[in-house]
N, C-alpha and C positions, 0 to 999 in steps of 0.2 A: 291311216298315217301318212304323213308328209313324207315324199320322195320313196315311198316304198314300190319298188318294183322298177325304178330307173335303171335301165341298162340290163333289167332282168328279163332277159328274152325267154321264150318259152321253149326249153330245150327238148321237151317231148315230142314236140310239134316242127321245130326248125331250129336252124341256127344262122346267125347273122354277124357280121362285122365289118367295121369301116376299114378299107384297105388303102395304103398310102398311093399305090400306083397299080396298074393292070399290066400284066405280060404282053409281049407283042402279040397281036393276032386274036388276042381274047376279044369275043363281041360282048358289047353291054346294050343294055336298053336304057335309053336316056330320056329322063323324066323333066318336065319344067311346067311353068305357068301355062295354061291353054291358051294359044294363040302366040305365043313369045317363040319366034324361030330364030332368034340369035343365039349362036354357041357362045356358052359361057365357058371359058377356060378353068374357071374355079368350080369344079364340079366335086360333090361329095361322092365318093366310089364306094360302094357297098357290095360284099358279096352275101348272097341267101342259098341256103341248103335247106330245102324243106325236106322233111323224113318221107322217103317213099318218091322223091321226085329229082329232077334234074337239079343241079346247081346253076345259078345264073347271076350275072354282075348288073348292077343298076347304077345309074350316073345321075345324080339329083343336083339340078341347079339352086344355087345359094340364092339368098336374097340379096337385094342390092346395099342394104345398110351396112353389111359387114360386122353385125354386132347380134348377139344373142346365143342362144343354145344351140350345139351341134351335138347330134348321137342318135342312137338308137333306143327306142323305148317301147315297151310294152305291157299290156295289163290283160289280166284273165287268160282263159284256157282257149285263145284263138289262133288262127294261122294269119293273124293280122300283125303287122309291125309299124310304127310311125317314125318317120325319119324326118329329122329337124336337121336344116341345113341354113344355118345363120339367117333366120329370118322367113326361111320358106318351110313350110310344114307338109309332108305326104303321108296318106294313108295307103299302105302297101298289103296286098294279099300275096303272101311269100309264096306259093304255090302257083300264082297266076302272074307272070311278069308284066304284061299288059294291064292288069287290073290295079293301077295307081290312082289315086285321088289327089289332088292338090287342094289342101285344106286352106291354107291362109299364107298371107306374104307379111304380117306385121312382125316385127322382131318379137321372138318368143325369149325372154329373160328368164322363165323358170317353168319347171314341169312338176307337177304332183300327180301321184296316181293313187288309187285303191284297187289292188289286187282283187279283193274279194267282190267288189262291184264291178270290176272289169272297165275301170275309168282310168282315162290319162286327161290331165287338165292342162292345157297349154296357157301361160299366163304372158300376155303381152304389157305392154305400158298402160293401155287404156280399157282391156277387157279379158275375158277368158273364152277359149273354146273347150268345150267338154266332148271328148271323143270317147264314144262308147258302142256296145254292140248295136247296130243298126244305123249308125250315123253320127252327125256332129250336131251341136248346138253352140251359137256365138252368144253371148251375155250381151245385153244392150252395155252400153258406155258405163264403166263404174269408177273411174279416175280420170283426174284431168291429165296426168303426165306420168304417172308411175305407181306399181303396186310393189310392195314388198312383204316378207313374212308369210308368204303362202303356205297353205296347208289344206288337206282335206280330212274332216273327222265326221264319220259316219256319210251322212247325206250334205254334210255343210261344206262347202268352199269358203274359208275364211282367209282375210290378208289385211293389209292397211294401205289406204290408197291415199295419193297426194291431193288436197283440195287446194287450190289456189284461193279462192275467196276467203278461206279460213287460215291459210298459210300455216297449214298443219297437215299432220297424218291422221285419217279418220278411218274408223273400222270399215270393214267391207264385208259383207256376209251374204251368200247365196244359196239357197236350197236347191241342189242339184236334180233331186228326185223331182220338184215341180218345176224346175228351170224358173225360178222366181227370186228375184232381189228382194233380201230382206232391208237392207242399208246398204250405201254407198257413198263414195266421196265425190261423186259428180250429181249435180242435179237431176 
């Protein structure tokens, strides 16, 4: 079901929330793209409170585009949370502050999920990233410059993608179980 699980964090495993500012003296773990040593004053601040573990604060570098989805997303009964910060995406193990993976830097314009399958699908302008237990998978390019009306139904990701040669929105369909593109709006 489209958008099922957005912001639906697993309350039996952890609590998490975006916070506007940190109190003076509160330590935080800063996460950014590997190799990026610049300090970005525009950080997304998140409080994590795993059940049975200590509370901690994370600061996540936002993407450089200044557009896209921002927030916390989860799917399935795991201690994993996905943090989206205006074009940057991170997978976070809430009980291990140092165990954070940078997923991607394309602007994420939409997120759809399937709680029953434990999937979160991040939709950029030209491809998708499937986040699932055991890792992520990035589709090949499926659109020239935009995707809209994204949804997950069963094992299928469906959307409309912009095709410049056709000057039209064309159907996009991906079998997420097989990680196979059925039809796309890009050659």
